Backbone bond lengths (Angstrom), bond angles and torsions (degrees), N, CA, C in turn:
res aa  C-N    CA-C-N  psi(-1)  N-CA   C-N-CA  omega(-1)  CA-C   N-CA-C  phi
1 X - - - 1.450 - - 1.528 109.40 -
2 X 1.298 115.45 131.40 1.465 121.01 -179.13 1.526 110.02 -69.08
3 X 1.328 115.74 142.78 1.470 119.66 178.34 1.513 110.30 -62.46
4 X 1.319 115.84 127.41 1.467 120.39 178.51 1.523 109.00 -75.48
5 X 1.317 115.09 140.66 1.465 120.13 178.78 1.519 108.43 -102.86
6 X 1.299 116.22 118.01 1.460 120.77 175.53 1.517 108.21 -100.90
7 X 1.297 114.91 100.56 1.458 120.75 -176.86 1.517 107.93 -114.38
8 X 1.323 115.64 117.54 1.464 119.40 177.73 1.519 108.11 -68.02
9 X 1.325 117.22 128.36 1.466 118.83 -177.25 1.525 112.91 -68.52
10 X 1.306 114.66 129.93 1.461 122.18 173.49 1.514 105.45 -103.99
11 X 1.295 117.49 121.70 1.459 120.26 -178.83 1.527 109.98 -64.30
12 X 1.323 114.93 145.10 1.452 121.53 -179.73 1.522 109.79 -115.91
13 X 1.325 115.69 153.01 1.459 121.98 177.55 1.520 109.15 -136.42
14 X 1.326 115.22 151.34 1.455 121.21 174.60 1.517 107.47 -96.64
15 X 1.320 116.55 116.96 1.462 122.29 178.71 1.519 108.16 -94.96
16 X 1.317 116.75 126.61 1.461 122.19 176.69 1.523 108.04 -116.64
17 X 1.317 116.83 128.58 1.464 122.12 179.37 1.523 108.82 -135.04
18 X 1.328 116.08 132.48 1.466 121.54 174.19 1.522 106.27 -110.72
19 X 1.340 115.64 120.16 1.459 121.35 -175.31 1.521 109.49 -134.98
20 X 1.341 116.77 167.07 1.464 121.21 175.55 1.523 109.55 -64.70
21 X 1.327 116.01 142.48 1.465 122.01 -179.11 1.522 113.10 -50.82
22 X 1.320 117.22 -44.48 1.464 119.82 -174.95 1.529 113.23 -71.29
23 X 1.326 118.50 -11.15 1.469 121.87 177.09 1.530 111.91 -108.72
24 X 1.328 118.32 2.12 1.460 121.83 -175.65 1.531 112.11 -59.85
25 X 1.319 117.73 -45.07 1.464 120.31 -179.41 1.530 110.67 -64.27
26 X 1.320 116.91 -39.00 1.464 121.72 178.16 1.528 110.56 -60.79
27 X 1.345 116.63 -50.37 1.457 120.40 -178.57 1.533 111.29 -67.72
28 X 1.317 117.49 -38.35 1.456 121.27 178.35 1.530 110.98 -60.98
29 X 1.312 116.45 -43.66 1.463 121.34 177.85 1.528 111.52 -64.33
30 X 1.321 116.05 -40.92 1.461 120.92 178.71 1.524 110.88 -62.56
31 X 1.317 116.66 -45.03 1.469 121.01 179.43 1.529 110.32 -64.85
32 X 1.324 117.00 -41.78 1.461 120.99 179.45 1.528 111.41 -61.96
33 X 1.319 117.45 -32.51 1.463 120.45 179.44 1.523 112.53 -68.38
34 X 1.326 117.89 -9.50 1.463 122.54 177.10 1.536 110.06 -105.16
35 X 1.323 116.31 41.35 1.452 125.54 173.55 1.530 114.02 63.29
36 X 1.312 117.42 34.15 1.466 121.36 174.74 1.523 108.07 -92.53
37 X 1.328 117.44 107.07 1.461 121.37 -177.77 1.516 113.33 -84.99
38 X 1.330 118.37 -18.20 1.452 121.06 -177.00 1.522 109.77 -127.36
39 X 1.339 116.22 123.84 1.464 121.41 177.93 1.520 108.87 -138.07
40 X 1.312 113.99 148.74 1.454 121.53 175.54 1.520 106.75 -134.58
41 X 1.329 117.09 128.69 1.464 120.47 176.81 1.521 108.50 -118.32
42 X 1.325 115.69 133.26 1.465 121.24 -179.86 1.525 109.35 -138.29
43 X 1.342 117.06 149.81 1.464 119.64 176.47 1.532 109.50 -62.35
44 X 1.338 115.96 146.77 1.463 120.65 -178.45 1.522 109.67 -146.73
45 X 1.314 114.97 172.29 1.455 122.02 173.58 1.517 108.19 -121.01
46 X 1.314 116.09 145.13 1.450 120.52 176.11 1.519 111.02 -75.65
47 X 1.307 116.37 174.48 1.463 120.74 -176.54 1.520 113.19 -76.56
48 X 1.333 118.65 -14.40 1.463 120.69 -176.21 1.524 113.94 -94.41
49 X 1.316 118.55 5.49 1.473 119.78 -173.52 1.533 113.06 -62.38
50 X 1.318 118.69 -31.69 1.468 120.16 179.75 1.529 111.68 -67.21
51 X 1.324 116.54 -43.13 1.467 120.94 179.81 1.520 110.19 -67.80
52 X 1.323 116.44 -43.29 1.466 119.92 -179.85 1.525 111.20 -64.33
53 X 1.335 117.24 -40.27 1.473 120.39 176.25 1.526 110.84 -60.66
54 X 1.299 116.92 -42.47 1.461 122.05 -179.75 1.530 111.00 -61.26
55 X 1.334 116.30 -38.16 1.462 121.43 -179.21 1.531 112.46 -84.66
56 X 1.316 117.11 -4.53 1.458 120.43 179.56 1.524 113.03 79.70
57 X 1.306 116.73 19.43 1.463 121.54 178.97 1.523 109.04 -100.49
58 X 1.314 116.03 158.19 1.460 119.28 177.57 1.520 109.60 -103.75
59 X 1.307 114.52 152.21 1.457 121.18 179.90 1.520 109.06 -107.20
60 X 1.339 116.17 148.63 1.455 120.01 175.37 1.524 109.27 -71.42
61 X 1.337 117.78 137.45 1.468 120.41 178.80 1.531 110.90 -60.54
62 X 1.313 115.75 145.72 1.456 122.23 -178.91 1.528 109.90 -118.47
63 X 1.316 115.78 163.72 1.457 123.45 175.20 1.519 108.61 -131.22
64 X 1.328 116.22 135.28 1.458 122.13 172.89 1.518 107.41 -95.42
65 X 1.321 116.42 125.05 1.464 121.91 176.11 1.521 107.12 -109.91
66 X 1.322 116.67 118.52 1.464 122.12 176.28 1.525 107.09 -110.13
67 X 1.329 116.91 123.04 1.458 121.74 -176.34 1.517 109.62 -134.23
68 X 1.320 116.38 143.08 1.456 121.19 171.72 1.525 106.59 -92.89
69 X 1.340 115.97 120.87 1.464 121.40 -178.32 1.527 109.64 -125.72
70 X 1.317 115.55 154.73 1.462 120.06 175.08 1.521 109.38 -74.15
71 X 1.319 115.94 144.00 1.465 121.16 -177.72 1.527 111.74 -60.99
72 X 1.328 117.35 -32.45 1.467 119.29 179.89 1.527 112.19 -72.53
73 X 1.319 118.03 -13.62 1.466 122.34 177.36 1.528 112.46 -100.66
74 X 1.333 117.74 -20.25 1.463 120.50 -168.82 1.526 113.77 -67.09
75 X 1.325 118.31 -41.74 1.474 119.29 -178.28 1.528 111.02 -63.23
76 X 1.316 116.53 -44.03 1.468 120.56 178.99 1.534 110.55 -65.90
77 X 1.326 116.64 -38.66 1.461 121.29 179.47 1.527 111.67 -66.78
78 X 1.330 117.49 -43.74 1.467 120.95 177.56 1.525 110.16 -62.65
79 X 1.320 117.46 -40.89 1.466 121.10 177.88 1.531 111.06 -62.79
80 X 1.317 116.52 -42.86 1.464 121.13 178.20 1.527 110.99 -63.33
81 X 1.344 116.87 -44.72 1.462 120.50 178.13 1.527 110.99 -62.65
82 X 1.324 116.83 -41.28 1.463 121.06 178.56 1.534 110.82 -59.67
83 X 1.323 116.88 -43.32 1.470 120.40 177.60 1.526 111.26 -62.42
84 X 1.332 117.03 -40.81 1.466 120.73 179.04 1.524 111.65 -68.07
85 X 1.341 117.51 -37.89 1.458 121.00 179.17 1.529 111.23 -61.88
86 X 1.323 117.54 -26.67 1.468 122.40 -179.97 1.529 112.34 -85.02
87 X 1.310 117.01 -5.08 1.463 122.62 -174.72 1.529 113.05 -66.71
88 X 1.314 117.59 -31.86 1.462 121.17 -179.00 1.512 110.13 165.90
89 X 1.333 115.83 173.34 1.471 119.71 -173.95 1.524 113.13 -63.71
90 X 1.328 118.39 -29.01 1.464 120.32 178.75 1.529 112.66 -71.74
91 X 1.328 117.02 -16.92 1.460 121.55 -176.94 1.524 112.81 -103.59
92 X 1.315 118.48 1.81 1.465 122.02 -175.75 1.523 111.14 -59.22
93 X 1.323 114.71 148.66 1.448 120.75 177.89 1.513 110.27 -179.52
94 X 1.298 115.16 -177.68 1.459 121.60 176.67 1.522 107.59 -139.54
95 X 1.335 116.71 141.34 1.463 120.85 -179.64 1.524 109.75 -146.19
96 X 1.323 114.99 144.72 1.460 120.82 175.72 1.521 108.48 -156.81
97 X 1.342 116.22 166.46 1.455 120.91 179.60 1.526 110.45 -121.27
98 X 1.320 114.55 154.28 1.462 123.08 175.78 1.533 106.42 -128.06
99 X 1.335 118.03 126.06 1.473 119.14 179.96 1.531 111.72 -65.60
100 X 1.326 115.72 141.68 1.463 121.39 174.17 1.526 106.26 -97.80
101 X 1.314 117.04 127.82 1.462 119.79 -174.38 1.520 113.88 -91.67
102 X 1.325 118.00 -20.08 1.461 118.31 178.10 1.523 110.87 -158.17
103 X 1.326 114.21 147.62 1.461 121.96 174.60 1.524 105.99 -135.97
104 X 1.324 117.08 130.87 1.460 120.70 -176.90 1.520 109.59 -94.74
105 X 1.303 116.65 127.96 1.455 122.71 173.98 1.517 113.35 99.11
106 X 1.330 115.06 131.40 1.463 121.24 -178.36 1.519 111.92 -64.33
107 X 1.334 117.22 -42.18 1.464 120.06 -178.38 1.527 111.61 -67.44
108 X 1.333 116.77 -40.81 1.466 120.44 178.11 1.519 109.37 -64.19
109 X 1.323 116.29 -46.50 1.467 120.28 178.20 1.530 110.54 -58.86
110 X 1.330 116.87 -45.32 1.468 120.97 -179.31 1.514 112.24 -60.72
111 X 1.341 116.98 -40.35 1.460 120.32 177.64 1.519 110.84 -65.23
112 X 1.332 116.81 -47.93 1.463 120.42 -177.09 1.525 112.43 -66.13
113 X 1.334 116.98 -33.34 1.466 119.91 -178.45 1.521 112.49 -92.61
114 X 1.335 116.97 0.47 1.465 122.76 -179.18 1.530 110.60 59.22
115 X 1.327 116.14 41.36 1.463 122.78 -178.62 1.527 108.21 -101.37
116 X 1.306 117.00 108.32 1.464 122.46 -175.47 1.528 112.54 -70.00
117 X 1.338 118.71 -15.70 1.456 121.47 -178.02 1.524 112.61 -68.55
118 X 1.326 118.54 -14.40 1.460 120.95 -176.76 1.520 113.39 -90.83
119 X 1.312 117.40 -4.59 1.467 120.72 -178.15 1.527 109.39 -70.69
120 X 1.348 115.56 131.88 1.461 119.52 178.14 1.507 109.04 -72.75
121 X 1.327 115.22 135.81 1.453 120.39 177.43 1.515 108.86 -99.33
122 X 1.337 115.45 141.49 1.461 120.82 178.07 1.525 108.84 -71.74
123 X 1.332 116.19 141.75 1.469 121.08 -179.97 1.504 111.41 -81.08
């Protein structure tokens, strides 16, 4: 009989952050340092692009960073991002989290939650 794995579930959340393109790598690295094993970055537009287009002004390119983070890390991470967003105009952005209600598979869950107990050991 295979050893049963009793893994206490750690809730996961999807963190979405829209930041300036030139700071995307900085923010991505910061988020990864808070045990985010999965991130996706894609080009995005800010919410003011329609007004700026109307006025004939250009907008700075943005990046959307989508990361799966553990719920116990998300509040501290959002607070840290909020402090950085207040640092100056080059650091402006918006970030929020959405709870994930289910993840299928122990190995997938272990990877997303950065839980080393789910790794299969060779016999």
